C-alpha positions in Angstrom: -20.0 0.9 -5.7 -20.4 -2.8 -6.7 -18.8 -5.5 -4.6 -17.9 -9.0 -5.9 -17.5 -11.5 -3.1 -15.6 -14.7 -3.4 -14.4 -17.5 -1.2 -11.0 -18.8 -2.1 -9.5 -17.5 -5.3 -6.1 -17.4 -7.1 -6.0 -13.7 -6.6 -8.4 -10.7 -6.5 -6.1 -8.9 -8.9 -6.6 -11.6 -11.6 -10.4 -11.5 -11.2 -10.3 -7.7 -11.4 -8.4 -7.8 -14.7 -10.9 -10.3 -16.1 -13.8 -8.0 -15.0 -12.2 -5.0 -16.7 -12.3 -6.9 -20.0 -16.0 -7.4 -19.5 -16.6 -3.7 -19.0 -17.0 -3.6 -15.2 -17.6 -0.1 -13.8 -14.9 1.9 -12.0 -15.2 1.8 -8.3 -16.0 -1.9 -8.3 -14.4 -4.0 -5.5 -13.4 -7.6 -5.6 -13.1 -9.3 -2.1 -11.9 -12.8 -1.3 -11.9 -14.8 1.9 -8.4 -16.1 1.0 -6.0 -16.2 -2.0 -4.0 -19.2 -3.3 -1.5 -17.1 -5.3 -1.7 -13.7 -3.7 1.1 -11.5 -4.9 3.0 -8.4 -3.8 5.5 -6.4 -5.8 8.0 -8.1 -7.9 5.9 -11.3 -7.9 6.6 -11.9 -4.3 4.1 -14.1 -2.5 1.5 -12.4 -0.3 0.3 -15.0 2.2 -3.5 -14.7 2.3 -5.1 -17.2 4.7 -8.6 -16.7 5.9 -8.9 -13.9 8.5 -7.7 -11.0 6.5 -9.0 -8.3 4.2 -8.0 -9.1 0.6 -9.4 -6.8 -2.0 -8.9 -5.2 -5.4 -10.5 -1.9 -6.3 -10.8 -0.7 -9.9 -10.2 3.0 -10.4 -8.8 5.5 -12.9 -5.1 5.1 -13.5 -2.9 7.8 -12.1 0.9 7.8 -11.5 0.4 9.4 -8.1 -1.8 6.4 -7.0 0.9 4.7 -4.9 1.0 7.8 -2.7 -2.8 8.2 -2.6 -3.4 4.6 -1.7 -0.7 4.4 0.9 -2.2 7.5 2.6 -5.7 6.1 2.4 -4.7 2.8 4.0 -2.7 4.4 6.7 -5.5 6.9 7.4 -8.0 4.1 7.7 -5.9 2.2 10.2 -5.1 5.3 12.2 -8.8 6.0 12.6 -9.4 2.6 14.2 -6.5 3.1 16.6 -3.5 1.7 14.8 -0.3 3.7 14.8 0.4 3.0 11.1 3.4 4.1 9.1 4.2 3.9 5.4 7.4 2.2 4.3 8.2 3.3 0.7 6.9 2.1 -1.7 4.0 -0.1 -0.6 4.2 -1.5 2.9 2.2 -0.3 5.9 4.0 -1.0 9.2 3.3 -0.9 12.9 6.4 -0.7 15.0 8.5 -2.1 12.1 6.1 -5.0 11.5 4.1 -5.3 8.3 0.3 -5.1 8.8 -0.7 -4.3 5.2 0.5 -4.3 1.7 -0.4 -2.6 -1.6 -0.1 -3.7 -5.2 -1.1 -1.4 -8.1 -1.3 -2.7 -11.6 -2.5 -0.8 -14.7 -4.7 -2.0 -17.5 -5.1 0.7 -20.1 -6.8 3.6 -18.4 -7.8 1.5 -15.4 -5.8 0.7 -12.3 -6.3 -2.3 -10.2 -5.5 -1.4 -6.6 -4.8 -4.5 -4.5 -4.8 -4.2 -0.8 -4.2 -6.8 1.9 -4.7 -6.1 5.6 -4.0 -8.6 8.4 -7.0 -8.6 10.6 -6.9 -11.7 12.8 -4.0 -13.7 11.4 -0.3 -13.0 11.4 1.2 -15.1 8.7 4.9 -14.3 9.4 7.0 -13.4 12.4 7.9 -10.1 10.7 4.2 -9.2 10.5 1.4 -8.1 12.8 -2.4 -7.9 12.7 -5.2 -5.8 14.0 -6.1 -8.4 16.6 -2.5 -8.6 17.7 -2.4 -4.9 18.1 -5.6 -5.0 20.3 -8.1 -3.9 17.6 -11.2 -5.8 16.9 -13.1 -4.9 13.7 -15.1 -6.8 11.2 -13.9 -7.3 7.7 -17.0 -5.6 6.3 -16.6 -2.5 8.5 -12.9 -2.3 7.6 -13.7 -2.6 3.9 -16.2 0.2 4.1 -13.8 2.5 6.0 -11.0 1.7 3.6 -13.2 2.4 0.5 -14.5 5.7 1.9 -10.9 6.8 2.8 -9.7 6.0 -0.7 -12.5 8.0 -2.3 -11.9 10.9 0.0 -8.1 10.9 -0.6 -8.6 10.7 -4.4 -10.5 14.0 -4.1 -7.9 15.7 -2.0 -5.4 18.2 -3.4 -2.0 16.6 -4.2 -0.2 18.8 -1.7 -2.5 17.7 1.1 -1.8 14.1 0.2 2.0 14.7 0.1 1.8 16.3 3.5 -0.1 13.4 4.9 2.4 11.0 3.4 5.3 12.8 5.0 3.5 12.5 8.4 3.0 8.8 8.0 6.3 8.1 6.4 8.5 5.4 8.0 11.2 6.0 5.4 11.9 9.7 5.1 15.0 10.7 7.1 16.5 7.2 7.0 19.6 6.1 5.1 18.4 3.6 2.5 19.6 1.3 -0.2 17.3 1.2 -3.3 17.7 -1.8 -5.6 16.8 -0.9 -9.2 17.3 -4.0 -11.3 21.1 -4.1 -11.8 21.7 -0.7 -10.1 21.8 0.2 -6.4 21.3 3.7 -5.0 22.4 4.5 -1.5 21.6 7.7 0.3 19.2 9.6 2.7 15.5 9.5 1.8 14.6 13.1 1.9 11.2 13.6 0.4 8.4 12.5 -1.9 8.2 14.6 -5.1 5.1 15.9 -6.9 4.8 12.6 -8.9 5.2 10.3 -5.9 8.9 9.4 -6.5 11.2 9.0 -3.6 14.0 11.6 -3.5 17.3 10.1 -2.3 20.2 12.4 -1.5 23.7 11.1 -2.0 26.6 13.4 -1.5 25.5 16.7 -3.1 23.1 15.1 -5.6 19.4 14.2 -5.3 18.1 11.2 -7.3 14.5 10.6 -7.9 13.4 6.9 -7.6 10.2 5.9 -9.2 10.2 2.2 -8.2 12.6 -0.2 -6.5 13.3 -2.3 -3.4 13.9 -0.2 -0.3 16.3 -1.5 2.4 17.1 0.5 5.5 20.7 0.9 6.4 20.3 2.9 9.6 18.2 5.8 10.9 19.1 9.4 10.5 17.6 11.9 12.8 15.2 14.2 10.9 15.8 17.9 11.0 13.0 20.1 12.4 
């Protein structure tokens, strides 16, 4: 594991892509104190002031990675006392407030896994942080725990990961609206399939959603 430390950067994702072109080894981590142009999915801004963990990890590309990484982040936070939940596809929540986000980009056979976790700062009213939740942890310690959790999850059987995702899920059992470019799919989020897609049931049909914007309509009680 090689770690590249930076102060303020445009984004750790950008640096990671540059390092891949130079032949950097897989497992390398890029960490920044803050980001000027931090991004989430769909080019949304990810506010990245000093006081958070902002990192990108270079690993082997895999279409199941969104599920793997979400479980690894949620597991990391759970182990330090945070009641984390996964909102499909890439948000980690605590009591409906966002505490972490994930962005995965591919570059050939490599994947750049961007992870941002609010440690001491809460950039938005709809967000929370470890400090706000009563947890004190250093960035270095959190990074080590996160990396170890990701490596362990990568080695786990897919079924074990799916089961963990179901336990952490904030989305399954809810009625959702998924925006897919020009199309919208509304129904009940029922499961995560073997490839990591979200299964949405509408009427008697089940549609697999690979990517999209997820909006909750209202909660549906899960069946035992």
